[in-house]
C-alpha positions in Angstrom: 9.0 -11.3 2.3 11.7 -8.4 3.4 14.1 -9.4 5.9 13.9 -6.6 7.9 16.8 -4.3 6.1 15.7 -1.0 3.9 15.0 -2.3 0.4 14.0 -0.5 -2.5 10.4 -1.5 -2.4 9.1 -4.8 -3.9 9.7 -7.0 -0.6 8.6 -4.0 1.4 5.3 -4.3 -0.4 4.8 -8.5 -0.1 5.0 -7.8 3.3 2.4 -5.1 3.5 0.3 -7.3 0.9 0.6 -9.9 3.4 -0.9 -8.0 6.3 -3.6 -6.5 4.1 -4.4 -10.4 3.0 -4.3 -11.6 7.2 -6.2 -9.1 8.1 -9.3 -9.5 5.5 -9.2 -13.4 6.6 -9.1 -12.5 10.4 -12.9 -12.5 12.0 -11.7 -10.5 14.4 -11.1 -7.7 12.1 -13.7 -5.8 9.6 -11.9 -7.0 6.5 -14.8 -4.2 4.4 -13.3 -1.3 6.4 -9.8 -1.9 5.8 -7.5 1.6 6.1 -3.7 1.8 5.5 -1.6 4.8 6.7 2.7 5.3 5.3 4.9 8.2 6.2 7.7 8.5 3.7 8.4 5.9 1.9 5.8 3.7 4.4 3.7 6.2 1.9 4.8 4.5 -0.9 4.2 1.4 0.3 0.8 2.3 1.0 -0.5 3.8 -2.1 1.1 0.6 -4.7 -1.1 -1.3 -2.1 -4.1 0.4 -1.9 -4.2 0.1 -5.7 -3.1 -3.7 -6.0 -5.8 -4.2 -3.4 -9.6 -3.8 -3.5 -9.9 -4.6 0.0 -8.2 -1.1 1.2 -11.1 1.7 1.2 -9.7 4.3 2.8 -5.6 5.8 2.5 -3.5 8.2 4.1 -0.4 9.0 2.5 2.1 11.6 4.0 5.3 12.7 3.1 5.5 10.8 0.3 7.9 10.8 -2.9 7.2 12.7 -5.7 8.0 10.1 -7.8 5.3 7.3 -7.8 4.6 4.7 -10.5 3.0 1.7 -10.1 2.4 -1.8 -12.9 -1.1 -1.6 -10.7 -2.1 2.0 -11.7 -2.7 1.3 -15.2 -5.9 -0.4 -15.3 -7.5 0.6 -11.6 -6.4 4.6 -11.7 -4.3 6.9 -12.1 -2.6 8.7 -9.6 -1.5 12.9 -9.0 1.2 14.0 -6.9 1.9 17.1 -8.3 5.0 19.3 -9.2 
């Protein structure tokens, strides 16, 4: 888990994945209808998290960096952000 200080992604990604996991087991949340939204660095985390989880059904990625790579993208999907 992150400490709240900006980093380069791994701890923030772990935070995002932990939230996704918590929402899928919360009985007050319909875990079959999860969406994720991210802006800038958060858009990167949203993209990477959606590739790593079958629980995320919709994604909004705003102003994401153009260079995006993920080891999760290899088998699940390809990501083309143009450019």
